[in-house]
C-alpha positions in Angstrom: 0.6 85.2 -20.4 1.7 88.7 -19.5 3.4 88.8 -16.1 2.7 92.4 -15.7 -1.1 92.0 -16.1 -3.5 92.2 -13.2 -4.0 89.1 -11.0 -7.6 88.5 -12.2 -6.4 88.6 -15.8 -3.7 86.1 -15.2 -6.0 83.6 -13.4 -8.5 83.8 -16.2 -5.8 83.0 -18.8 -4.7 79.9 -16.7 -8.3 78.7 -16.5 -8.8 79.1 -20.3 -5.6 77.2 -21.0 -6.6 74.3 -18.8 -10.0 74.1 -20.6 -8.4 74.2 -24.1 -5.6 71.6 -23.3 -7.0 68.4 -21.6 -4.6 65.9 -19.9 -2.6 63.6 -22.3 -3.7 59.9 -22.5 -1.3 57.0 -22.2 -1.0 54.3 -24.8 -3.9 52.3 -23.2 -6.2 55.4 -23.2 -6.2 55.9 -19.4 -5.8 59.2 -17.6 -2.2 59.9 -16.6 -3.3 61.8 -13.5 -2.5 59.7 -10.4 -4.4 60.9 -7.3 -1.7 60.3 -4.6 -2.6 60.4 -1.0 -6.0 58.6 -1.3 -7.4 56.7 1.6 -7.8 53.4 -0.3 -5.4 51.6 -2.6 -6.4 48.5 -4.7 -3.7 46.6 -6.5 -3.7 43.3 -8.5 -0.6 41.7 -9.9 0.3 39.0 -12.5 4.0 38.2 -13.0 5.6 36.0 -15.6 9.1 34.6 -16.0 10.5 32.3 -18.6 14.1 30.9 -18.5 15.9 31.4 -21.8 19.3 30.0 -20.9 20.3 28.2 -17.7 23.6 26.5 -18.7 22.0 23.1 -18.8 20.7 23.2 -15.2 17.0 22.7 -16.1 17.6 19.8 -18.5 19.9 18.1 -15.9 17.2 18.5 -13.2 14.6 17.1 -15.5 16.8 14.1 -16.2 17.4 13.5 -12.5 13.7 13.7 -11.8 12.9 11.2 -14.6 15.6 8.8 -13.3 14.2 9.1 -9.7 10.7 8.3 -11.0 11.9 5.2 -12.8 13.8 4.1 -9.7 10.6 4.5 -7.7 8.7 2.5 -10.3 11.2 -0.3 -10.1 11.0 -0.2 -6.3 7.2 -0.8 -6.6 7.9 -3.9 -8.8 10.4 -5.1 -6.2 8.0 -4.6 -3.3 5.2 -6.3 -5.3 7.4 -9.4 -5.9 8.5 -9.5 -2.3 4.8 -9.4 -1.2 4.0 -12.3 -3.5 6.8 -14.3 -2.1 5.8 -13.6 1.4 2.2 -14.6 0.7 3.3 -17.8 -1.1 5.6 -18.7 1.8 2.8 -18.1 4.3 0.5 -20.2 2.1 2.8 -23.2 2.1 3.6 -22.8 5.8 -0.1 -23.0 6.5 -0.4 -26.1 4.3 2.6 -27.6 6.1 1.1 -26.9 9.5 -2.1 -28.6 8.3 -0.1 -31.7 7.2 1.8 -31.8 10.5 -1.4 -31.7 12.5 -2.8 -34.6 10.5 0.5 -36.5 11.1 0.4 -35.8 14.8 -3.3 -36.9 15.1 -2.6 -40.1 13.1 0.3 -40.9 15.5 -1.9 -40.2 18.5 -4.5 -42.6 17.0 -1.8 -45.3 16.6 -0.7 -44.8 20.2 -4.3 -45.1 21.5 -4.8 -48.3 19.4 -1.6 -49.7 20.9 -2.8 -48.8 24.4 -6.1 -50.5 23.8 -4.4 -53.7 22.7 -1.9 -53.7 25.6 -4.7 -53.0 28.1 -6.8 -55.8 26.8 -3.8 -58.1 26.9 -3.0 -57.1 30.4 -6.6 -57.8 31.5 -6.4 -61.4 30.1 -2.9 -61.9 31.7 -0.8 -61.8 28.5 1.0 -58.5 29.4 2.4 -56.9 32.5 1.2 -53.7 34.1 4.6 -52.2 33.1 3.7 -52.5 29.4 0.3 -50.9 30.1 2.0 -47.9 31.8 4.5 -47.6 28.9 1.7 -47.5 26.4 -0.3 -45.0 28.4 2.8 -42.7 28.7 3.4 -43.0 25.0 -0.2 -42.0 24.3 -0.2 -39.1 26.8 3.2 -37.8 25.5 1.7 -37.5 22.0 -1.2 -35.3 23.1 1.0 -32.2 23.7 2.4 -32.7 20.3 -1.1 -32.5 18.7 -1.9 -29.4 20.8 1.4 -27.7 19.9 1.0 -28.5 16.2 -2.6 -27.2 16.3 -1.4 -24.0 17.8 1.3 -23.6 15.2 -1.4 -24.1 12.5 -3.6 -21.4 14.0 -0.6 -19.0 14.0 0.2 -19.9 10.4 -3.3 -19.3 9.3 -3.4 -15.9 11.1 -0.3 -14.8 9.4 -1.7 -15.8 6.0 -4.9 -13.9 6.6 -3.0 -10.9 7.7 -0.9 -10.9 4.5 -4.1 -11.4 2.4 -5.9 -8.6 4.4 -8.7 -11.0 5.4 -10.7 -10.9 8.7 -8.9 -13.0 11.3 -12.1 -14.8 12.2 -12.9 -15.7 8.6 -12.7 -19.5 7.8 -10.0 -20.3 5.3 -9.5 -23.6 3.3 -6.3 -24.2 1.3 -6.3 -25.9 -2.0 -2.9 -27.6 -2.1 -1.6 -31.2 -1.8 2.0 -31.3 -0.4 2.3 -35.0 -1.2 2.1 -34.3 -4.9 3.6 -30.8 -4.9 0.7 -29.5 -6.8 -2.0 -26.8 -6.5 -2.8 -23.4 -8.0 0.5 -21.7 -6.8 2.6 -24.4 -8.4 0.6 -24.3 -11.6 0.9 -20.5 -11.7 4.7 -20.5 -11.6 5.4 -23.7 -13.6 5.9 -22.0 -17.0 7.9 -19.1 -15.5 10.1 -21.6 -13.7 11.0 -23.4 -16.9 12.0 -20.2 -18.6 14.0 -19.1 -15.5 16.1 -22.3 -15.5 16.9 -21.9 -19.2 17.9 -18.2 -18.8 19.6 -18.4 -15.4 22.8 -16.7 -16.5 20.9 -13.9 -18.3 18.6 -12.9 -15.5 18.5 -9.1 -15.2 17.6 -8.2 -11.6 15.3 -5.3 -11.0 17.5 -4.3 -8.1 20.5 -3.8 -10.4 18.4 -1.7 -12.8 17.3 0.4 -9.8 20.9 0.9 -8.7 21.8 1.9 -12.3 19.0 4.4 -12.4 20.2 5.9 -9.2 23.6 6.4 -10.8 21.9 8.2 -13.7 20.0 10.4 -11.3 23.3 11.2 -9.4 25.1 12.0 -12.6 22.3 14.4 -13.7 22.4 16.0 -10.2 26.1 16.6 -10.6 25.6 18.3 -14.0 22.9 20.5 -12.5 25.3 21.5 -9.7 27.9 22.4 -12.2 25.4 24.4 -14.2 24.8 26.6 -11.1 28.0 28.5 -12.0 26.7 29.5 -15.4 24.8 32.8 -16.0 21.1 32.6 -16.6 18.9 34.7 -18.9 15.1 35.0 -18.3 12.2 36.9 -19.9 10.2 38.7 -17.3 6.9 40.5 -17.3 4.7 42.1 -14.6 1.1 43.3 -15.1 -0.4 45.4 -12.2 -3.9 47.1 -12.3 -4.2 49.8 -9.6 -7.2 51.7 -8.3 -7.5 54.4 -5.6 -11.2 54.7 -5.0 -13.1 53.4 -2.0 -14.9 50.6 -3.9 -13.6 50.8 -7.5 -15.4 49.6 -10.5 -13.7 47.9 -13.4 -13.1 51.1 -15.3 -11.4 52.8 -12.3 -8.2 50.7 -12.5 -5.1 52.1 -14.0 -2.6 49.7 -15.7 1.1 49.2 -15.1 2.7 46.6 -17.5 6.5 46.0 -17.6 8.4 43.6 -19.9 12.2 43.0 -19.6 15.0 40.5 -19.7 16.8 39.5 -16.4 20.4 38.3 -16.3 21.7 36.5 -13.2 25.4 35.8 -12.7 26.7 34.1 -9.5 29.6 36.2 -8.2 29.9 35.6 -4.5 28.1 32.6 -3.0 30.2 31.9 0.1 31.2 28.4 -1.2 27.7 27.2 -1.6 28.1 26.2 -5.3 31.4 24.3 -4.6 29.9 22.5 -1.6 26.8 21.5 -3.7 29.1 20.2 -6.5 31.2 18.2 -4.0 28.1 16.7 -2.4 26.8 15.7 -5.8 30.1 14.2 -6.8 30.2 12.1 -3.6 26.7 10.9 -4.1 27.6 9.8 -7.6 30.7 7.9 -6.4 28.6 6.2 -3.7 25.8 5.1 -6.1 28.4 3.8 -8.5 29.9 1.7 -5.7 26.4 0.5 -4.8 25.8 -0.5 -8.4 28.9 -2.6 -8.5 27.9 -4.2 -5.2 24.4 -4.8 -6.5 25.8 -6.6 -9.6 28.0 -8.9 -7.4 25.1 -9.6 -5.0 22.8 -10.3 -7.9 25.2 -12.9 -9.3 25.6 -14.5 -5.8 21.9 -14.4 -5.0 20.9 -15.8 -8.4 23.3 -18.7 -8.0 22.3 -19.3 -4.4 18.6 -19.3 -5.2 19.1 -21.8 -8.0 21.3 -24.1 -5.8 18.6 -23.8 -3.0 16.0 -24.9 -5.5 18.2 -27.9 -6.7 18.8 -28.9 -3.1 15.0 -28.7 -2.3 14.3 -30.8 -5.5 16.8 -33.4 -4.5 15.5 -33.6 -1.0 12.0 -34.0 -2.2 13.0 -36.8 -4.6 15.1 -38.5 -1.9 12.2 -38.6 0.5 9.9 -40.3 -2.1 10.2 -43.8 -0.7 11.0 -43.1 2.9 7.3 -42.8 4.0 6.4 -46.1 2.4 9.4 -47.8 4.0 8.7 -46.3 7.4 5.0 -47.3 7.1 6.0 -50.9 6.2 8.4 -50.9 9.1 5.7 -49.9 11.5 3.4 -52.6 10.2 6.1 -55.2 10.8 6.9 -53.8 14.2 3.2 -53.9 15.2 2.9 -57.4 14.0 6.0 -58.5 15.8 4.8 -56.9 19.0 1.4 -58.5 18.8 3.1 -61.9 18.3 5.3 -61.3 21.3 8.5 -61.1 19.2 9.5 -57.6 20.1 9.1 -55.0 22.8 6.9 -52.0 23.0 9.9 -49.7 22.8 10.6 -51.1 19.3 7.0 -50.4 18.3 7.2 -46.8 19.7 10.4 -46.2 17.8 8.9 -47.4 14.6 5.9 -45.2 15.1 8.1 -42.1 15.7 10.2 -43.1 12.7 7.0 -43.1 10.6 5.9 -39.7 12.0 9.2 -38.2 11.3 9.3 -39.6 7.8 5.9 -38.1 7.0 6.9 -34.7 8.5 10.1 -34.7 6.5 8.2 -35.4 3.4 5.8 -32.5 4.0 8.7 -30.2 4.9 10.5 -31.1 1.7 7.4 -30.4 -0.3 7.0 -27.0 1.4 10.6 -26.1 0.8 10.4 -27.1 -2.9 7.2 -25.0 -3.4 8.8 -22.0 -1.8 12.0 -22.3 -3.7 10.0 -22.7 -7.0 8.1 -19.5 -6.2 11.3 -17.6 -5.3 13.0 -18.8 -8.5 10.0 -17.7 -10.6 9.9 -14.3 -9.0 13.7 -13.9 -8.9 14.1 -11.0 -11.4 11.9 -8.6 -9.4 12.9 -9.8 -5.9 15.1 -7.6 -3.8 18.7 -8.7 -3.4 19.3 -11.0 -0.4 22.6 -9.9 1.2 22.7 -12.9 3.5 22.5 -15.4 0.6 20.4 -18.5 0.3 21.7 -19.9 3.6 20.7 -16.7 5.5 17.3 -16.8 3.8 16.7 -20.4 4.8 17.7 -19.6 8.4 15.3 -16.6 8.4 12.5 -18.7 7.0 13.1 -21.5 9.5 12.0 -19.1 12.3 8.6 -18.8 10.7 8.1 -22.5 9.8 5.7 -24.7 11.8 7.6 -27.0 14.2 8.5 -30.3 12.8 8.5 -33.3 15.2 12.0 -34.6 16.2 13.2 -38.1 15.6 14.0 -38.8 19.3 11.3 -40.6 21.2 9.6 -38.7 23.9 8.6 -41.8 25.8 11.0 -42.3 28.8 12.9 -45.6 28.8 13.0 -47.3 32.2 16.3 -48.6 33.6 17.0 -52.1 32.3 14.8 -51.9 29.2 16.5 -52.7 25.9 15.8 -50.9 22.6 14.7 -53.0 19.6 16.4 -52.6 16.3 16.2 -54.3 12.9 12.9 -54.2 11.1 11.6 -51.3 13.3 14.0 -48.9 11.6 12.7 -47.1 8.5 13.7 -49.0 5.5 14.9 -52.0 7.5 15.5 -55.3 5.8 13.3 -58.4 6.6 14.0 -62.1 6.4 12.9 -64.4 3.6 9.6 -65.0 5.3 8.9 -61.3 5.6 9.0 -61.3 9.4 12.0 -62.1 11.6 
């Protein structure tokens, strides 16, 4: 272009140059002209980042997450075993409450039968009014026991229904016989119990595995905290279509696409990395101590559970003949009283002895069933820090009330208490009756 040419000539040359040289295209074929200052701006974005090197932080975090997941799975097994034990305990508590109600009702029937006999003897002049009053007091004193045991049975059934997620008003019938220590729960755990006794010293508690898994997770967290000090390399990419029209179509978008490599090096973190590493190290030390404690508690709890089972088994076997002896003693005491050879106090004492023997037998059966269930579920049960004695004390608060051996019938002043054949297991003379 000639600068000294006329203005019209120079404008014509510029227009001709623009027509002959169109705008250059980018590598994607789009127009490089960008109309800045438009009223509308449309932008879409897609970014991508892939870590190439993290100093072991990602792998350590993955290991920590896997260990935490396994610990949670073990926790589910522990909770499931505890629920099974709670249900079995509630089941046998309900069965025991049934048995105690039956015993209390049978004792009430015996007291009523005695009252009828004494009342009849008083009417014909063979007994005094004092004996009638004593028999009536003994009968009336037994009625609150029946009411109390029935209430305890209702509470036991409500607890069992709640654990089984059953409607509280739904009738429930138990299929268990405490006298023979049998029933579906006992059959279910019989085989597992035999294996547990043979492998007592080799029991691997789930709680110990869970504590060991927590140590693994803490160790991985410590490695991840240390890896925070290492530089990281990442592959990054950003894709952004942009349009400036009011309502753009697909062809109106212009493309921006960037690809690069990012490097991150921690230089000044204000002590954050050191604090994180110290926290992870403290957690690791705590979990290691918890693992050692879990191992010791597992040994103690395993031994305590087995000893509790042995004690329950021995108690059950020891109570085998007590009920028969107490029943025989009551028959003798009843016969002696009808023949006028003993007092009504001796008969009442024999009746209470029989009631207590039956209740003790049922209680021993319940304890044996619960200890069997606990021993069978032992590997997955949570550790009991109180030991077997603490567990027994805790379970005692939930058991149905067992009648006491002391007689509830008041003894008037001057009355003497009979002994001998009325006691459970008492000896008799050669003729069978003394």
